[in-house]
Biopython code that builds the backbone (N, CA, C, O; Angstrom):
import numpy as np
from Bio.PDB.StructureBuilder import StructureBuilder

atoms = [
    (1, "MET", "N", (-24.512, 57.270, -98.211)),
    (1, "MET", "CA", (-25.460, 58.324, -97.953)),
    (1, "MET", "C", (-24.980, 59.579, -98.683)),
    (1, "MET", "O", (-23.780, 59.774, -98.871)),
    (2, "THR", "N", (-25.906, 60.411, -99.084)),
    (2, "THR", "CA", (-25.540, 61.644, -99.768)),
    (2, "THR", "C", (-25.853, 62.853, -98.896)),
    (2, "THR", "O", (-26.677, 62.777, -97.985)),
    (3, "LEU", "N", (-25.197, 63.951, -99.182)),
    (3, "LEU", "CA", (-25.305, 65.162, -98.370)),
    (3, "LEU", "C", (-26.739, 65.688, -98.304)),
    (3, "LEU", "O", (-27.135, 66.239, -97.277)),
    (4, "ASP", "N", (-27.506, 65.537, -99.342)),
    (4, "ASP", "CA", (-28.876, 66.063, -99.344)),
    (4, "ASP", "C", (-29.790, 65.359, -98.347)),
    (4, "ASP", "O", (-30.857, 65.884, -98.028)),
    (5, "LYS", "N", (-29.406, 64.191, -97.846)),
    (5, "LYS", "CA", (-30.224, 63.427, -96.889)),
    (5, "LYS", "C", (-30.016, 63.878, -95.441)),
    (5, "LYS", "O", (-30.830, 63.559, -94.574)),
    (6, "LEU", "N", (-28.941, 64.612, -95.172)),
    (6, "LEU", "CA", (-28.649, 65.028, -93.797)),
    (6, "LEU", "C", (-29.529, 66.186, -93.370)),
    (6, "LEU", "O", (-29.937, 67.008, -94.190)),
    (7, "ARG", "N", (-29.811, 66.243, -92.105)),
    (7, "ARG", "CA", (-30.648, 67.276, -91.514)),
    (7, "ARG", "C", (-29.784, 68.260, -90.726)),
    (7, "ARG", "O", (-28.648, 67.937, -90.379)),
    (8, "PRO", "N", (-30.301, 69.448, -90.439)),
    (8, "PRO", "CA", (-29.535, 70.432, -89.669)),
    (8, "PRO", "C", (-29.008, 69.856, -88.354)),
    (8, "PRO", "O", (-29.708, 69.134, -87.643)),
    (9, "GLY", "N", (-27.761, 70.197, -88.056)),
    (9, "GLY", "CA", (-27.110, 69.716, -86.847)),
    (9, "GLY", "C", (-26.240, 68.488, -87.076)),
    (9, "GLY", "O", (-25.403, 68.165, -86.233)),
    (10, "ASN", "N", (-26.419, 67.804, -88.191)),
    (10, "ASN", "CA", (-25.629, 66.604, -88.483)),
    (10, "ASN", "C", (-24.265, 66.982, -89.047)),
    (10, "ASN", "O", (-24.146, 67.902, -89.856)),
    (11, "ALA", "N", (-23.246, 66.263, -88.609)),
    (11, "ALA", "CA", (-21.891, 66.455, -89.114)),
    (11, "ALA", "C", (-21.511, 65.234, -89.939)),
    (11, "ALA", "O", (-22.025, 64.139, -89.710)),
    (12, "CYS", "N", (-20.609, 65.424, -90.899)),
    (12, "CYS", "CA", (-20.222, 64.311, -91.761)),
    (12, "CYS", "C", (-18.833, 64.549, -92.347)),
    (12, "CYS", "O", (-18.237, 65.615, -92.191)),
    (13, "ILE", "N", (-18.344, 63.516, -93.025)),
    (13, "ILE", "CA", (-17.081, 63.571, -93.749)),
    (13, "ILE", "C", (-17.378, 63.214, -95.197)),
    (13, "ILE", "O", (-18.073, 62.235, -95.469)),
    (14, "VAL", "N", (-16.857, 64.000, -96.119)),
    (14, "VAL", "CA", (-17.062, 63.738, -97.541)),
    (14, "VAL", "C", (-16.251, 62.514, -97.938)),
    (14, "VAL", "O", (-15.053, 62.442, -97.665)),
    (15, "LYS", "N", (-16.899, 61.560, -98.575)),
    (15, "LYS", "CA", (-16.227, 60.348, -99.061)),
    (15, "LYS", "C", (-15.793, 60.489, -100.512)),
    (15, "LYS", "O", (-14.654, 60.178, -100.858)),
    (16, "ARG", "N", (-16.717, 60.967, -101.373)),
    (16, "ARG", "CA", (-16.361, 61.183, -102.774)),
    (16, "ARG", "C", (-17.429, 62.015, -103.460)),
    (16, "ARG", "O", (-18.547, 62.153, -102.964)),
    (17, "LEU", "N", (-17.065, 62.563, -104.604)),
    (17, "LEU", "CA", (-17.997, 63.314, -105.439)),
    (17, "LEU", "C", (-18.368, 62.435, -106.619)),
    (17, "LEU", "O", (-17.492, 61.874, -107.277)),
    (18, "THR", "N", (-19.652, 62.312, -106.890)),
    (18, "THR", "CA", (-20.087, 61.461, -107.997)),
    (18, "THR", "C", (-20.429, 62.265, -109.242)),
    (18, "THR", "O", (-20.714, 61.680, -110.287)),
    (19, "ALA", "N", (-20.407, 63.580, -109.158)),
    (19, "ALA", "CA", (-20.721, 64.434, -110.303)),
    (19, "ALA", "C", (-19.533, 64.471, -111.268)),
    (19, "ALA", "O", (-18.375, 64.348, -110.866)),
    (20, "ILE", "N", (-19.847, 64.638, -112.513)),
    (20, "ILE", "CA", (-18.803, 64.769, -113.534)),
    (20, "ILE", "C", (-19.027, 66.068, -114.305)),
    (20, "ILE", "O", (-20.028, 66.757, -114.106)),
    (21, "ASP", "N", (-18.105, 66.384, -115.162)),
    (21, "ASP", "CA", (-18.187, 67.562, -116.024)),
    (21, "ASP", "C", (-18.256, 68.856, -115.215)),
    (21, "ASP", "O", (-17.525, 69.021, -114.238)),
    (22, "LYS", "N", (-19.130, 69.765, -115.621)),
    (22, "LYS", "CA", (-19.187, 71.102, -115.027)),
    (22, "LYS", "C", (-19.584, 71.084, -113.556)),
    (22, "LYS", "O", (-18.997, 71.807, -112.752)),
    (23, "LEU", "N", (-20.573, 70.268, -113.193)),
    (23, "LEU", "CA", (-21.018, 70.240, -111.797)),
    (23, "LEU", "C", (-19.924, 69.690, -110.887)),
    (23, "LEU", "O", (-19.701, 70.227, -109.802)),
    (24, "GLY", "N", (-19.246, 68.640, -111.306)),
    (24, "GLY", "CA", (-18.148, 68.091, -110.512)),
    (24, "GLY", "C", (-17.050, 69.116, -110.288)),
    (24, "GLY", "O", (-16.516, 69.239, -109.186)),
    (25, "ARG", "N", (-16.720, 69.846, -111.338)),
    (25, "ARG", "CA", (-15.697, 70.891, -111.243)),
    (25, "ARG", "C", (-16.164, 72.018, -110.315)),
    (25, "ARG", "O", (-15.387, 72.547, -109.520)),
    (26, "ARG", "N", (-17.445, 72.372, -110.432)),
    (26, "ARG", "CA", (-18.001, 73.443, -109.592)),
    (26, "ARG", "C", (-17.965, 73.053, -108.117)),
    (26, "ARG", "O", (-17.605, 73.875, -107.274)),
    (27, "LEU", "N", (-18.331, 71.819, -107.795)),
    (27, "LEU", "CA", (-18.287, 71.367, -106.403)),
    (27, "LEU", "C", (-16.858, 71.410, -105.861)),
    (27, "LEU", "O", (-16.642, 71.813, -104.718)),
    (28, "MET", "N", (-15.888, 71.000, -106.669)),
    (28, "MET", "CA", (-14.491, 71.063, -106.224)),
    (28, "MET", "C", (-14.054, 72.512, -106.035)),
    (28, "MET", "O", (-13.342, 72.825, -105.081)),
    (29, "ASP", "N", (-14.474, 73.396, -106.935)),
    (29, "ASP", "CA", (-14.131, 74.813, -106.808)),
    (29, "ASP", "C", (-14.747, 75.434, -105.560)),
    (29, "ASP", "O", (-14.177, 76.363, -104.988)),
    (30, "MET", "N", (-15.907, 74.933, -105.131)),
    (30, "MET", "CA", (-16.548, 75.436, -103.915)),
    (30, "MET", "C", (-15.876, 74.897, -102.661)),
    (30, "MET", "O", (-16.152, 75.381, -101.563)),
    (31, "GLY", "N", (-14.998, 73.901, -102.800)),
    (31, "GLY", "CA", (-14.249, 73.414, -101.646)),
    (31, "GLY", "C", (-14.569, 72.004, -101.204)),
    (31, "GLY", "O", (-14.058, 71.566, -100.174)),
    (32, "PHE", "N", (-15.396, 71.269, -101.940)),
    (32, "PHE", "CA", (-15.708, 69.889, -101.585)),
    (32, "PHE", "C", (-14.604, 68.964, -102.087)),
    (32, "PHE", "O", (-14.236, 69.005, -103.261)),
    (33, "TYR", "N", (-14.080, 68.132, -101.194)),
    (33, "TYR", "CA", (-13.056, 67.157, -101.547)),
    (33, "TYR", "C", (-13.127, 66.005, -100.540)),
    (33, "TYR", "O", (-13.635, 66.191, -99.434)),
    (34, "PRO", "N", (-12.633, 64.835, -100.899)),
    (34, "PRO", "CA", (-12.655, 63.698, -99.964)),
    (34, "PRO", "C", (-11.925, 64.024, -98.670)),
    (34, "PRO", "O", (-10.889, 64.689, -98.689)),
    (35, "SER", "N", (-12.452, 63.567, -97.567)),
    (35, "SER", "CA", (-11.965, 63.724, -96.189)),
    (35, "SER", "C", (-12.321, 65.075, -95.565)),
    (35, "SER", "O", (-11.930, 65.338, -94.428)),
    (36, "LEU", "N", (-13.046, 65.928, -96.270)),
    (36, "LEU", "CA", (-13.496, 67.205, -95.727)),
    (36, "LEU", "C", (-14.568, 66.967, -94.668)),
    (36, "LEU", "O", (-15.505, 66.200, -94.889)),
    (37, "SER", "N", (-14.427, 67.624, -93.522)),
    (37, "SER", "CA", (-15.461, 67.574, -92.477)),
    (37, "SER", "C", (-16.376, 68.769, -92.660)),
    (37, "SER", "O", (-15.919, 69.887, -92.894)),
    (38, "LEU", "N", (-17.668, 68.522, -92.553)),
    (38, "LEU", "CA", (-18.619, 69.615, -92.652)),
    (38, "LEU", "C", (-19.824, 69.356, -91.772)),
    (38, "LEU", "O", (-20.047, 68.237, -91.311)),
    (39, "LYS", "N", (-20.599, 70.406, -91.546)),
    (39, "LYS", "CA", (-21.787, 70.313, -90.696)),
    (39, "LYS", "C", (-22.942, 71.016, -91.402)),
    (39, "LYS", "O", (-22.770, 72.105, -91.949)),
    (40, "VAL", "N", (-24.111, 70.396, -91.388)),
    (40, "VAL", "CA", (-25.300, 71.014, -91.962)),
    (40, "VAL", "C", (-25.846, 71.996, -90.931)),
    (40, "VAL", "O", (-26.143, 71.615, -89.799)),
    (41, "ILE", "N", (-25.975, 73.248, -91.321)),
    (41, "ILE", "CA", (-26.424, 74.295, -90.407)),
    (41, "ILE", "C", (-27.937, 74.456, -90.460)),
    (41, "ILE", "O", (-28.603, 74.436, -89.425)),
    (42, "ARG", "N", (-28.479, 74.615, -91.660)),
    (42, "ARG", "CA", (-29.930, 74.795, -91.783)),
    (42, "ARG", "C", (-30.400, 74.560, -93.209)),
    (42, "ARG", "O", (-29.615, 74.566, -94.157)),
    (43, "ASN", "N", (-31.700, 74.353, -93.330)),
    (43, "ASN", "CA", (-32.374, 74.307, -94.624)),
    (43, "ASN", "C", (-33.238, 75.556, -94.723)),
    (43, "ASN", "O", (-33.729, 76.061, -93.713)),
    (44, "ALA", "N", (-33.417, 76.045, -95.923)),
    (44, "ALA", "CA", (-34.327, 77.176, -96.130)),
    (44, "ALA", "C", (-35.751, 76.720, -95.801)),
    (44, "ALA", "O", (-36.005, 75.517, -95.740)),
    (45, "PRO", "N", (-36.670, 77.637, -95.592)),
    (45, "PRO", "CA", (-38.038, 77.268, -95.214)),
    (45, "PRO", "C", (-38.704, 76.248, -96.140)),
    (45, "PRO", "O", (-39.497, 75.428, -95.677)),
    (46, "LEU", "N", (-38.403, 76.284, -97.401)),
    (46, "LEU", "CA", (-38.976, 75.308, -98.339)),
    (46, "LEU", "C", (-37.986, 74.194, -98.660)),
    (46, "LEU", "O", (-38.089, 73.541, -99.699)),
    (47, "GLU", "N", (-37.022, 73.982, -97.755)),
    (47, "GLU", "CA", (-36.015, 72.915, -97.832)),
    (47, "GLU", "C", (-34.883, 73.164, -98.822)),
    (47, "GLU", "O", (-33.926, 72.389, -98.826)),
    (48, "ASP", "N", (-34.930, 74.173, -99.640)),
    (48, "ASP", "CA", (-33.876, 74.377, -100.620)),
    (48, "ASP", "C", (-33.539, 75.851, -100.677)),
    (48, "ASP", "O", (-34.476, 76.637, -100.821)),
    (49, "PRO", "N", (-32.335, 76.300, -100.581)),
    (49, "PRO", "CA", (-31.086, 75.541, -100.462)),
    (49, "PRO", "C", (-30.774, 75.169, -99.011)),
    (49, "PRO", "O", (-31.500, 75.522, -98.081)),
    (50, "MET", "N", (-29.674, 74.448, -98.857)),
    (50, "MET", "CA", (-29.199, 74.083, -97.527)),
    (50, "MET", "C", (-27.901, 74.848, -97.260)),
    (50, "MET", "O", (-27.162, 75.177, -98.188)),
    (51, "GLU", "N", (-27.633, 75.126, -95.989)),
    (51, "GLU", "CA", (-26.411, 75.826, -95.614)),
    (51, "GLU", "C", (-25.516, 74.856, -94.849)),
    (51, "GLU", "O", (-25.966, 74.174, -93.928)),
    (52, "VAL", "N", (-24.243, 74.803, -95.241)),
    (52, "VAL", "CA", (-23.278, 73.943, -94.562)),
    (52, "VAL", "C", (-22.090, 74.786, -94.103)),
    (52, "VAL", "O", (-21.779, 75.822, -94.690)),
    (53, "GLU", "N", (-21.438, 74.319, -93.043)),
    (53, "GLU", "CA", (-20.222, 74.961, -92.548)),
    (53, "GLU", "C", (-19.069, 74.029, -92.835)),
    (53, "GLU", "O", (-19.100, 72.855, -92.465)),
    (54, "MET", "N", (-18.039, 74.556, -93.503)),
    (54, "MET", "CA", (-16.870, 73.745, -93.841)),
    (54, "MET", "C", (-15.631, 74.622, -93.903)),
    (54, "MET", "O", (-15.670, 75.728, -94.442)),
    (55, "ASP", "N", (-14.550, 74.131, -93.360)),
    (55, "ASP", "CA", (-13.277, 74.866, -93.355)),
    (55, "ASP", "C", (-13.411, 76.308, -92.882)),
    (55, "ASP", "O", (-12.725, 77.191, -93.396)),
    (56, "GLY", "N", (-14.288, 76.559, -91.904)),
    (56, "GLY", "CA", (-14.405, 77.885, -91.328)),
    (56, "GLY", "C", (-15.275, 78.865, -92.092)),
    (56, "GLY", "O", (-15.299, 80.045, -91.744)),
    (57, "PHE", "N", (-15.995, 78.424, -93.122)),
    (57, "PHE", "CA", (-16.913, 79.318, -93.816)),
    (57, "PHE", "C", (-18.241, 78.624, -94.066)),
    (57, "PHE", "O", (-18.356, 77.404, -93.946)),
    (58, "PHE", "N", (-19.231, 79.414, -94.412)),
    (58, "PHE", "CA", (-20.574, 78.898, -94.658)),
    (58, "PHE", "C", (-20.860, 78.931, -96.148)),
    (58, "PHE", "O", (-20.457, 79.855, -96.854)),
    (59, "LEU", "N", (-21.556, 77.915, -96.610)),
    (59, "LEU", "CA", (-21.844, 77.780, -98.040)),
    (59, "LEU", "C", (-23.273, 77.288, -98.206)),
    (59, "LEU", "O", (-23.722, 76.405, -97.474)),
    (60, "SER", "N", (-23.979, 77.856, -99.162)),
    (60, "SER", "CA", (-25.326, 77.390, -99.484)),
    (60, "SER", "C", (-25.287, 76.657, -100.809)),
    (60, "SER", "O", (-24.660, 77.112, -101.766)),
    (61, "LEU", "N", (-25.959, 75.520, -100.857)),
    (61, "LEU", "CA", (-26.068, 74.800, -102.112)),
    (61, "LEU", "C", (-27.410, 74.099, -102.200)),
    (61, "LEU", "O", (-28.043, 73.790, -101.190)),
    (62, "ARG", "N", (-27.822, 73.861, -103.417)),
    (62, "ARG", "CA", (-29.120, 73.223, -103.657)),
    (62, "ARG", "C", (-29.048, 71.744, -103.320)),
    (62, "ARG", "O", (-27.984, 71.130, -103.400)),
    (63, "HIS", "N", (-30.184, 71.179, -102.943)),
    (63, "HIS", "CA", (-30.250, 69.742, -102.679)),
    (63, "HIS", "C", (-29.918, 68.961, -103.944)),
    (63, "HIS", "O", (-29.354, 67.869, -103.876)),
    (64, "GLU", "N", (-30.266, 69.516, -105.086)),
    (64, "GLU", "CA", (-29.962, 68.891, -106.378)),
    (64, "GLU", "C", (-28.450, 68.713, -106.551)),
    (64, "GLU", "O", (-28.011, 67.712, -107.118)),
    (65, "GLU", "N", (-27.657, 69.662, -106.076)),
    (65, "GLU", "CA", (-26.200, 69.574, -106.146)),
    (65, "GLU", "C", (-25.656, 68.682, -105.030)),
    (65, "GLU", "O", (-24.717, 67.916, -105.246)),
    (66, "ALA", "N", (-26.244, 68.782, -103.844)),
    (66, "ALA", "CA", (-25.780, 68.006, -102.689)),
    (66, "ALA", "C", (-25.964, 66.504, -102.911)),
    (66, "ALA", "O", (-25.303, 65.694, -102.261)),
    (67, "ARG", "N", (-26.844, 66.140, -103.811)),
    (67, "ARG", "CA", (-27.092, 64.725, -104.117)),
    (67, "ARG", "C", (-25.850, 64.033, -104.694)),
    (67, "ARG", "O", (-25.754, 62.806, -104.657)),
    (68, "PHE", "N", (-24.908, 64.806, -105.220)),
    (68, "PHE", "CA", (-23.702, 64.248, -105.833)),
    (68, "PHE", "C", (-22.508, 64.193, -104.880)),
    (68, "PHE", "O", (-21.397, 63.869, -105.302)),
    (69, "VAL", "N", (-22.725, 64.505, -103.598)),
    (69, "VAL", "CA", (-21.661, 64.460, -102.599)),
    (69, "VAL", "C", (-21.944, 63.294, -101.657)),
    (69, "VAL", "O", (-22.872, 63.360, -100.851)),
    (70, "GLU", "N", (-21.148, 62.223, -101.755)),
    (70, "GLU", "CA", (-21.316, 61.076, -100.860)),
    (70, "GLU", "C", (-20.592, 61.362, -99.555)),
    (70, "GLU", "O", (-19.443, 61.805, -99.551)),
    (71, "VAL", "N", (-21.283, 61.102, -98.439)),
    (71, "VAL", "CA", (-20.732, 61.409, -97.116)),
    (71, "VAL", "C", (-20.893, 60.229, -96.173)),
    (71, "VAL", "O", (-21.658, 59.297, -96.422)),
    (72, "GLU", "N", (-20.148, 60.306, -95.089)),
    (72, "GLU", "CA", (-20.271, 59.352, -93.981)),
    (72, "GLU", "C", (-20.565, 60.165, -92.738)),
    (72, "GLU", "O", (-19.790, 61.049, -92.373)),
    (73, "GLN", "N", (-21.670, 59.877, -92.091)),
    (73, "GLN", "CA", (-22.065, 60.635, -90.905)),
    (73, "GLN", "C", (-21.123, 60.362, -89.749)),
    (73, "GLN", "O", (-20.699, 59.224, -89.544)),
    (74, "LYS", "N", (-20.788, 61.419, -88.977)),
    (74, "LYS", "CA", (-19.909, 61.276, -87.813)),
    (74, "LYS", "C", (-20.649, 60.712, -86.649)),
    (74, "LYS", "O", (-20.068, 60.522, -85.581)),
]
sb = StructureBuilder()
sb.init_structure("model")
sb.init_model(0)
sb.init_chain("A")
sb.init_seg("    ")
for serial, (resi, resn, name, xyz) in enumerate(atoms, 1):
    if name == "N":
        sb.init_residue(resn, " ", resi, " ")
    sb.init_atom(name, np.array(xyz, "f"), 0.0, 1.0, " ", f" {name:<3s}", serial, name[0])
structure = sb.get_structure()
């Protein structure tokens, strides 16, 4: 399952990043890594972007980017 499929209130663990090149590097720089626990907080009114809580901070990212983060739901 990928992060973009989760709905607000769902928690998950990152399994792996499937993006390569610049996007893969950007996701790692934002704090995504295997075994990270995160929770989907909300989607914007038109579904994009989504807000997630991870490691004590909140982050917004597009569904287009979240599609490259494989997760396992808790």
